[in-house]
N, C-alpha and C positions, 0 to 999 in steps of 0.2 A: 915822656912816656906816652901820653895820650896822642900827641902830635905824631910820634913814631908809628903808633898803631892806626892813625888815621891815613899816613902816607902808605902804609903797607896795604891797607884796606883799598884804597885808590888804586895803587899799583896792580893789586889782584884783579880789580873789577876791569881795568883797562886792558889785561892780558885775556881775561875770559870773555868779555862782551863780543869780541869779533867773531866767536864761533856760534853765536846764538842762531843765526839763520840756518847753517848747515846742521845744527843739532835738531832744530825743529823739523827740518826735513827728513832726518833720519827717524825721528820719533814718529812723525806722520806715517811714514811708510810702514813702522812697526804697528802703530795703534789704529791707523785708519780713521783718524779724526783730527781736524785742525786745532779745535779747541783743547782736546786731550794733549796733543803734540805740544802746543804751548805751555801748558802746565807742567809736562814732563821736562821740557828744556829749562823752564824756570826752575824747577826743582833741582835739576842737574847743576845748574850754575850756582844755586844758593848752596848746595851741599859743597861744591868745589870752592866757593868763596870762603865757607866757614872752615874748611880744612886746608887752605892753601899753604898755610904756614908749614905743614907736614908733607907738601908735595915734593918729591925727590926726581928732579929731571934725568938723574943717572939710571932710573929704574924704567922710566917711560917718558916719551914725549908728552907734551901738555895736551895735544889732540888726542893721543891714545888714552891718556888718563880721563879726559873728559868723556870719550865714548864709552869707556868702562863704566863710568858713573851713569851715563845716560842709558846704556843697555840694562843695568840692574833697575833702575827706575822704571823702564818699560817692562821688564820681566816682572816686577812686582805688581804693576798695574794690571798685567794680563792674567795674573794667577787665577782670578775667578770671573773673569770676563767672558762673555760669550762672543763667539766670531762675528765680527761685522761683515755684511754681505751686500750684493746687489739684489735687486728684485728677481732677477732670473735664477738666483740661488734659493729664493723662498718658496717657489711653486711654479706651477705650469703657466703657460700664457694663457690669458682670458680670452673670450670671444668678445667682439664688439657688442655694446648694449648690455654686458652683464653689469651688475653693481660694483662700484669701486671698492666698497667695503670700509672697514674702519682703519685708521692710521695705525702703523706699527711703531713702537717705541723708538726714539732716536738712537738708542744704544744698539739697534739692530744693523744700522746702516753704515756703510762706508761713505764718509761725509766729504763734500767738495773742500778745496783749500786754495786760498790765494797764492798765485805764483810768487809774489814778493816775499810771502812769509816763509816759504820753504826753498827757494832758489837762490843761492848766492849771486851777487849782480855780476860778478866777472869770474875769470878763471879759463882754463883750457876750453876751447869751443867743443872738442870731441866730448870731454867729461860733462860739459855743460848739456850737450845733446842727450846722453845718457840719463842725466838727472832729470831732464824735462820728460822723458818717455817714461821713466819709473814712478812718476806722481799721477799717471793717467789713472782714471777710476778703475778701469779693468785690470791694470796692473797691481794696484794696491789691493783690490778684492782678491786677486789670485793669491797675494802674499798671505792673506789672512787664513789660507787653507793649510798653511805650514805651522807646525809647532813653534812656540816662540823662539826657542834657541836655534832651530834651523832658519827661522825668518832672519834672526840677526846675522847668521853666517852668510846667508844668500846676499843680504844687502851689502854687507861690509865686503864681501869678496867681488860680486858681480856689479854692483851699482858703484860702491865707492872705490873699488879696485884695490883693496888692501891685500897684501900678501898673507899666505896661509899661517906664516909665523906670527905675523902681527895679530891676526885674529885669534890664534892659539893664546897668545900673551894675554890678550884682552879678556877672553873667557876663562882664562886659567885652566887650559886643557892642552891636549896634544895636537899636533899639526895632522896626525892620522885621523883623529876624532873630528876635526874641522873638515878635511877632506871627505870623509864619509858622510858628514851631515850635508854638505854642498852638493854631493851627487844625489842624495835622497830628495833634497830640496828642488833641484833642477827636475828630478823626474815627476814631482808632484806638479810643478808648475806646467810641465809638458802634458801631462794627464789632464789637468784643468783646462787646458787649451786657451791660454790667455792671448787675445788678439785685440790690443788696444786701439787699433787704427792709427792714422796719422797726427803728429802733434800740430799745433797752430803754426802755420808758416806765413806770415804776413807779406813776405817778399815772393811768395809763390803765385803768379797771376791766375793760374787756373783754380787753385783753392779759393783765392780772394773773389773770383768771379762766381764760384759756386756758392760762397757763403752770403755774397751780395744779392743773388738770385733768391736764395733761402729767405734772407730777411724781408726782401721786397714782397715775396709771394705771402709770408707769414702775415706782414701788416697790412696787405690788400686782403687778407683772409681768402686768398685764391687757393682753395684747396687742390684744384686740379694741377695748378703749377708747382705747388709745394710737393705733393706726393710724387710728381715726375722726377723730382731730385732725390728720391729714396732708392735704397737698393730694395730688390723684391722681397727679401726677408728681413728687412730693416725692424728694429725694435723700438718701442716707446715705453718709457717708465716714468712714474711720478711719485718718487719718495716724498713723504713717509708712507704711502700706500703700497702694499705688495702687489696690488693689481698692475698687470703689464700686458703689452700686445706684441706680437711678432707677424709681420707681413704688411705690405703697404696698402692691401685691400682693407684689412682691419682697421689701420690706421685712418684710411680715407673715411670709413663709415663712422668712425668716432668724430674726426674733425667736422663731418657734415652734421652732426647730431644737434639737436635743438638746445642743448645745455653746453655747448662748448664755449669756454670763457675766452677764447683767444681774439674774437672780433674786437677791433678797437685798440689792441694792444701794440706796444712799440718793443723793439729789441735794442738794447745798448750794450756794446761790447765790454767784457771784463775779463781780467786775465785770472784764469782758473785752471788748475790741474794740467797745465801745459796744453790745454785743448781749445778748440773754437768754443767760446762761451759768452753768454749774454744774459744780462738782467731782462727779464720780461716785466714791463711796466704797464700799468693800467692809469688811465686819467682818473683823477678824484674830483669831487664837487667843487673844490677851491681852484681848480686848474692845475694843481701840482700833479705829478705822476708818482705813483707808489709801487714798490716792488711786489709783484705777485709771485714770481718764481725765478730761480737761477737756473738756466738751460745749458747744458754741456751736449755738444754734438760730437758723434765719431764720424770721420770722414775716411774714406777708403775708395780707391780707384775712380776718383771723380764723382762719387755720390755719397750720400750720408746714409750710414748703416745703423745709427742709433740716436735717439733722442731722450736725454735724461733731464727732466725738469723737476728740480727740488722745490716743492711747493712750500716748505717752511721758510719762506724768504725773511720773515722777521727775525727769526732766530739766527740766520746767517749774515745779517747786515752788520752786527758788532764785529764779526771777524773779517768781512770784506770791505767795510766802510759803506756809507750810503750811496746809493747811485745818484745821478743828476735827477733833480726834481723836474727839470723840463729837458727831454731829450731833443 
């Protein structure tokens, strides 16, 4: 009896575990936080494991069953949660020289996430490209403008390319209701005006050259060369502070300021949000380098349109893993 139960438990785990990464990706788009997405996916798999003996494959595929559980877990987590946002959603752009203010609680922000945590390693290249595009910070922030059930419908239909009938079955509603929710969700995203920029393209020589020049200028603290790589209306944000800038002239004045912490820092590539991303490291007294921030760049039309530096690096290291101590 005990042996049979153990065998059943092992069999359930072996069938459920391959879905972990895609479930975390789904929950990340729903929740806007890698930490919460991990928790939600873990709760999904735990609930599925506990009730695996009652799973009936004649009623739904294993994948559909798991996504139904994951959707319910996310909807429960979102019942009393405030909408996660980017700095641009929280107030107007600041003037260079204004006080940066007090940090805003972590719960207010769309958080970065490691690519490896949310992107399955293989699959159809076209589907993989869509999944990579839809973990960009700007896209995930736009999703947070949707009511939770509309959010689920849009992700399932437009990101994961489920059929309307499958989504209706998962949400226990009608195809007409799913179609209506999808139309409203698309209209909201269009009104929000999501423009996430280009994903990271290591094989694109033009993008690779742009990022190489940016890193070199940053590490030399060559503000003139760095600002020349920015769009005229580029933005710079530094979560967890709501303070942010728009325009390369304002960014130039801040980078030239006496309290700029970038001098002497190094940039080390990291896979985050399908974007060009880097750990910003500072030298320590023992010769080791410590993370000061996680930098994500928005690239479009051969220039950089946005710089987001998450300054709560210590909190992000457990999620991403430690950067190299000696770049």
